[in-house]
N, C-alpha and C positions, 0 to 999 in steps of 0.2 A: 685923169679920167674922172668925171663927176660920178658921185655915188648914186646908185639907183635907190629910189625910195621904196621901202618895203611896205606894201599895203595889202589889205584883204583882197582888193580888186585884181592884184597881180596873179592870184590863184596859184602861187608857187608853194612848194613845200620842200625845204632843204633836207629834212630828215629822209624823205623818200628819195629825193634826187641823189643824195650822198650814198644811201644804202644801195641804190641801183648801180652807181659807179663803182662800188666795191665788189658787188656780186656779179655784175655784167660789164666788165671793163671794155669789152669789144663793142658793145652796142649802146654805150652811154656817154654822155658828156661828162668830162672830169669836173668834179666839184671840189674846190679848194677847201682845206681845213683852216679854221681860224684858231691861232694860238692865243689863248686867253683873250685879251681885248686889243692885241696889237694888230696893225694893219700892214704887215709886210707884204710887199708885192712879189708875185711869183709867176712862173710859167708852168704850163701843163703839157703833157704828151701822153700818147697811147701806143707805146712801142709793142710790136708783136713779132713772133717768129713762127715758122712752120718747118720744123726740122725734116730733112730728107731721111726718112726711116722706112725700111721695108719690114714685112712681117714674115718670119720664117726664112725662106730662101731670098737672099739679097739680090738686087739688081746692081751689077757693077756700075759704078759711076767714076769717071776718070778723075784721078788725082784726089779723091776724097775717101778712098777705102770702102770696105763693106759696112754700110750703115744699116744693119739689120737688128731688130729686136729679137732676143732669144726667148721663145715661149717658156714660161714658168720661172725664169730667173731674172729677166730684164725688169727694170723699174724706171718710172718717170717721177722726178721730184720737182716740186715747185716751192721755192723758198722766198723769204722776204729779204734776202741779202742781195743788194743791187749788183754786186760783182760776181755772184754765183746764183743767179735767179733761176737758171735752168740746169738741171742735172739729169742725164739719162744715159743709158748704156747702148753702145754699138758692139755687135759681136766680133767684128774684125776677123772673120773666119779665114781670110786669105793671109792673115798675119802681116798686114802692111806695117812697116816700121815708121816710127815717128820719134823726133828728138826735140826736146824743149830745154832751153838753158835758163837756169835760175837768174833772176835779175835783182840787183841790189840798189838800184837807183835809176829810174827811168829817164828823168830829165837830163842826166849826164850822158845818156846814150850808152851806158856801159852795162854789160852783163857780167862784169868781173868786179869783185870786191877787192880793194887794195887795203892791206892791213900792215901796220907797224906795231910791234909788241915790246913790252917789257916783261921780264920774268914774273910769272904768277898771274898775268892777265888772263881773264876768262870772260867771255861775253857771247851774246847771241846776235848775229848779224841781222840787220833789218831787211829781211827778204820781202820783196815786193810781189813776186810771182815768178813766172817763167815765160819766155818768148820762144816761138817756134823757129828753129834754125834749119831743120831738114825734115823731109817726109811729110806725112799727112798732117794737116792742121786740124786735129780733132777738136781742140778747144779754141778754135779760131786762131788768130795770130798770138793772142796773149792769154795766159792762164793766171788769173789773179790769186794771190794768197788769201787764205781765210783766217780770221782771228777767232780761235776757239779756246775757250777758257783762258783768255788773256794773252795767248801766244800766237804768232803768225806761223801757219803751216801751209805747205804746198802739196796738192794732191799728186800722188804717184800711183800708177796702175800696175797691177800684177794679176796673174791668172793661175790656173791649175797646171799649166805647162811651164815648168820652172825656167826652161830656156827662153821663154817669151816674156818673163818678168822684167820689169824695169831695172836697168842697171844705171846707177849713179856714177858718172865718171868725173873724178875730181882732178882738175888739171890746173897748171899755172897759166896766167895770162902773160903779158909782156915781161913781167918781172919774175925772176926765178926764185925758188926756195933754196936758200943756202944751207950748207951742212950744219951751220950754227943755229939754224931756225928749227928748234925742237918744238914743233907745233902739232897739235892733235885736233881732230874733228870728232865730235860725238853726235851721232844721229839718233833721233827719237821718233817713234810713231805714236800717233794720237791714241789708237787702240780704244775707241769708244769712250774716251775721256780718262781711261786708266792708263796714263802714258807709260810706255816701255822704252828702255834704252835698247837700241838695235846693235850698235857697234861703236867702238872708239878706234879711230884710224890715226896712226902716227904718220905724218907726211914726210916722205924721204926727200933728200936733196935732189932736185930735178932742175933741168934747164927751162927757160921760159917757153911756154907753150906745150910742154911735155905733160903726159899723163902721170899723175903722182899716185893715184890709187883708184880702185873701183869698188863698188858695193852693190850687190844684187839684193834688192829689197825682199823681205820674206812674204809680204802680203800687200794687197792694194789698201792704201790708207793715206792719211795726211802725215807729212813728215816735216821735221825741222832739224836744225843742228846748232851746236855751240862750238866755239873755238877756244882752245886753251894753249897758252905759251908755257912750255916747261923749262925753257932756258932763254935768257936774254939774247936777242938777236944782235949780231954785229954787222948785219947787212945795211949798207948805206941807203938803199931804196927798199921800201916795204914790198913784200911779195904780193902778187895778185892771184886771186883764186877764181876759178870757173867751175861750175857744177852743171853737168848735162844729165838729163834723164832720157833714156832711150828704151822703147818697148815695142813689142809687136803682138800684144795680146788684146783681149777685149778691153774696151775703154769706157770709163764712166766720164762722159763729156761734161765739162763745166763751162757754162757760158754766162756772161754778164747780161744785163738788160740789153736788148737789141739796140745797137747804134750808140751805146754810151761811150765807147772808146773814141769815137769820132767827135764827141762833144765834151770830152773830159776837161779840156782847158777852160771851158766857159761855165761849167757847173760848180757852184760853190757848196750847195747843200741839196739833198734830195730825199724824198720819202715816197715809198710805194704805197699807194692808197688801195688799189685793187690789183689782184693777180688771179688768173684763172688758167686752168689746164683742161683741154678737151682731147679725148681719144676716140677716133672713129674707125669702124671696120667697114671697108667698102669692097670686100671680097664678093665674088659671085655667091648666090644663095646657097648652093650645095656645099660651100666650104665654110660658111659662117658658123662658128661654134665657140664654146669657151665662156669664161667669165672674167671679170675684172674686179679686183678688190682695191678699195681706196680708204684712206684715213688721213686725218690731220694729227700729226705727232708732236708732242711737246719737245722743246729744244733740248731738254736734258738727255734725250736719246738721239744720238747722231744718226743721220740717215745711213751712214756706212755700216751700222749694225746689221742692216738687212742685206748688205753686200758681202758679208763675211763668208769665207769658204765653208761649205757644208750647211749653210743656213737656207731653208726654204722660205724665201721672203713672202710668198703668197700665203702659206700656212701661218707664218708668224703674225702677219698683219691681220689675217682673218680671225685669229684667236683673240684680238684685242677689243676691248670695249669701245664702241663708237665707230667701228669699221662699217663699211658699206660695200656689199657685193652686188654687182650688176651683170646682166646678160650682155656679153660682148657684142652680140648681134645689134643691139641698140646703142652701143657705145656709152660713154660716160662723160659728164661735165662736172667739174668741181672748182671751187674758188677758195682762196686763202682767207679764213675767218679771223678778223681781229679779236683778240682776247680782251684787250683793254685799250683805253685811249692812248696810252704810251706807245702802242704799236704804230701810231702815226707821227711819232717824233721825227724831226729832221735828222739825217745822218750826214756827217762830214765825211764823204766817201773818198775824197782825195786830199793829199797834202801838196802845197805849192811852194816853189822857191820865190825869191824876191822879184823874178821876172814874170811870175804868173804861170810858169810851166809846172806840170804835175811831176812830183818827185817820188811819191810813195802813195800806197793806199791809205785811206783814213784810219783813224784809231778806233772806229766803231767795232763792236763785237758782232761776229757773224752768227752767233748761236743764241740770240735773245728772243727770236720769234719762232713760233711753230712752223712746220712745213707740211705740205700735202704730198703724199706718196701714192702712186698707183702701180699695181702689178697685174698684168694679164696672165691668164692660165689657158692653155690649149685644150682642145677636145674635138672629137669627131673625126671625120675622114681625113687621112693624111695629116694627122695632128691638128686638123681643123683649119689649115691655112692654105690659101691659094698661093702658088709659087709666084704669081704676079704681085705687084705692089698692092697691098690690101689694107694698109694702115695709114691714117692721117692723124698727125699730132699738131695741136695748136697751143702756143703759149701767148697769153694776152695780159697786158699790164696797163694800169692808169697811174701816172706818176705826177708829182708836183715838185718843182725844183726852183731854186734861186739861181740866177744866171748873171754873168758879167757881159753877156752878149747884148749890145744895145739894139741889135736888129730883131731881137726876140720880144714879142709882145708879152707884157706882164700886167697882172691885175691883183687886186686885194680880194680876200674871201668875204662873202656876205653871210657866212654861217656864224652862229653864236656857239660858244663853248657848250651850252646846254643842248644845242641841236646835235653836236658831235656825240655827246654822251648818249643821247636818246637813240641816235642812229646805230651806235654800237650795240645797244640793247635790242634794237629791231633785228639787226643782223644775227645776233646770238640766238634769236628765236627761230631762225630760218633753217630749213634743211641745207646741207652743204653740198651734197652730190645728187645728180639728176641724170636721167636718161636723156640722150641728146635730142630726140625729137620733141621733148616737152620742156626742156630746161628754161628756155626764154619765157614762155607763157607762165609757167609755175612760179618763177622768181618774181615776175612783175605782179602777179596776183597776190603773192604773199606779202611783198613790200607794201602794196596798196592797202591791204587789210590791217597790217600791223601799224603802218604810219597813221592811219585814221585813228587808231586807238591812242596814239601818242599825241594827236592834235589837241585834245582837251587839256592835257598836262601842259603843253607848250603855250596854250592860249593865254595863260596868265603872265607870260614873259614878255615885257615890252621890248620892241626892237629899236636900237639906238638910231637907225637911219629911216625909220618909218614916220608917217604922219602921226600927229597926236592921236593917241588911243589905239593905234594899230598894234598887233601882236605878232608873235612868231608863227602861230598856227595859220595854215592856209589850206585851200583845197588841194586835192591830190591829183586831179586829172591832168594838169598841164605837164607834169613830169613823168606820167605813165603813158 
């Protein structure tokens, strides 16, 4: 594709256009980022989701469980992790049961890890995530592992009702555990970064397919495990291990970017440029009441801190510097603010085998970017909530990705590194949370005024694709 000449007459301003695509991913054209002075071609997309969530009293929906927000305790989380971009709680008051089986290698089509040992071996299996095998698909069909502090963890739900907590069932696959296989599993919980050992389980000799042990988790959290061989095995065939997590309590749903699983084989690298979360209250007038608190939290504090038993997430977030409290009657809109240009680095989100099939999640860290969190608080008549559906939630994203799909259109970015840097400064100066009725207009007005201030600085920067004498600065109107 021939490169467009960049002239003053084009009346374009990449700083404003990029800032708009970050702050308003639902209403903007995606603007590609330029890495240094390379001209890598990429595709763009604007995936979105509208979770089916009710406010207060849930409306039963066949085969999906009770998807209701719990006033005062539920939260909505927006992250920069492509494989866990949407995290939010469903009350599951009816205690619908769900089972997910941990996966150790997707391309092989196996949910069982096959291990052979020598005495003294100890290692951590490469857990990819968990796949739904029975009951409600809370996390869609696949729950991806998250890499936190350098280790892969799988989210496991638990609640205040002990009998409803997740139970990890450790079973054999086709190959049995022999009496000579003295093998133990040690489970750890993330515990807000202060990792704790939960239990060490010695696996008894069992037939293929039989349950070897069970573990009821003590709290909702991210979990991982290690395997240790205490005695050298004499089994001719390595044993296979299957781990199932089953629960019937409130669920913190984890979902990847909408539609990414269907395109995983063609995406080589991806970066989230814009991410936004909007919460609306559409209850009848007499029932509208309450507040919503929102904040952008540094990655050093895991979002699960606010989901810890006994913690009032609204009060905790409301006490933090930088929080924003809005009237729930008008709803709230917020976007994920980039902190630095590195927030726009490409992520290798998948690993592939020599056939090009996805085998595991990528090695990128899930906890390097901040996240947005929102918590509503009830109030007024009947706890302030209409028993009919009264809440609407929207997740919107703008993404750039490299693809192997020859049917997907790709282009190079026309931005300069200086423009990206200036755009990050523009966004940093903006408000982050807005009332729904005015968020669109206020964001555009702010971007317009700030980008105009940036223009004199950029006017001294020559553009490599422009006519002689042309510069980066341009008029603001065409992109607003």
